[in-house]
C-alpha positions as CSV (number, residue, x, y, z in Angstrom):
1,X,-47.8,2.9,21.9
2,X,-50.6,5.5,21.8
3,X,-48.3,8.4,22.4
4,X,-46.1,7.0,19.0
5,X,-49.5,7.1,16.9
6,X,-50.4,10.4,17.9
7,X,-47.1,11.5,17.1
8,X,-46.8,10.0,13.8
9,X,-50.6,12.0,12.9
10,X,-49.0,15.2,14.0
11,X,-46.0,14.4,11.7
12,X,-48.0,13.8,8.9
13,X,-50.2,16.7,9.7
14,X,-47.2,18.9,10.1
15,X,-45.9,17.7,6.7
16,X,-49.1,18.8,4.9
17,X,-48.9,22.2,6.7
18,X,-45.5,22.6,5.6
19,X,-46.3,21.7,1.9
20,X,-49.4,24.1,1.8
21,X,-47.0,26.9,3.4
22,X,-44.6,26.3,0.8
23,X,-47.0,26.7,-1.7
24,X,-48.1,30.0,-0.3
25,X,-44.5,31.3,-0.7
26,X,-44.4,33.7,-3.5
27,X,-41.7,33.2,-6.0
28,X,-40.2,36.5,-5.2
29,X,-40.0,38.9,-2.0
30,X,-41.1,36.3,0.4
31,X,-43.5,37.8,3.1
32,X,-42.3,37.5,6.8
33,X,-45.4,36.1,8.6
34,X,-45.5,33.1,5.9
35,X,-41.8,32.5,6.4
36,X,-41.9,32.7,10.3
37,X,-45.0,30.4,9.8
38,X,-43.3,27.8,7.9
39,X,-40.0,28.1,10.2
40,X,-42.3,27.6,13.2
41,X,-43.8,24.5,11.5
42,X,-40.3,22.9,10.5
43,X,-39.2,23.4,14.2
44,X,-41.9,21.6,15.5
45,X,-41.4,18.9,12.7
46,X,-38.3,18.3,14.1
47,X,-39.2,17.8,17.4
48,X,-41.8,15.3,16.9
49,X,-39.5,13.3,14.6
50,X,-36.8,13.4,17.3
51,X,-39.5,12.4,19.6
52,X,-40.6,9.4,17.6
53,X,-37.1,8.3,17.1
54,X,-36.5,8.4,21.0
55,X,-40.0,6.0,21.4
56,X,-38.8,3.7,18.7
57,X,-35.2,3.4,20.4
């Protein structure tokens, strides 16, 4: 149960980080470091959501 709470907390943190990173993206000519950070965050988010679903099953 404690692991589930930690994963839920991390999911929320990642949602915030993804939103903030998207806000930093320029409307034109996306900068590669920002895009790479966003992709890494989204990948981690997917892994965390998958683990949450596994624990709830």
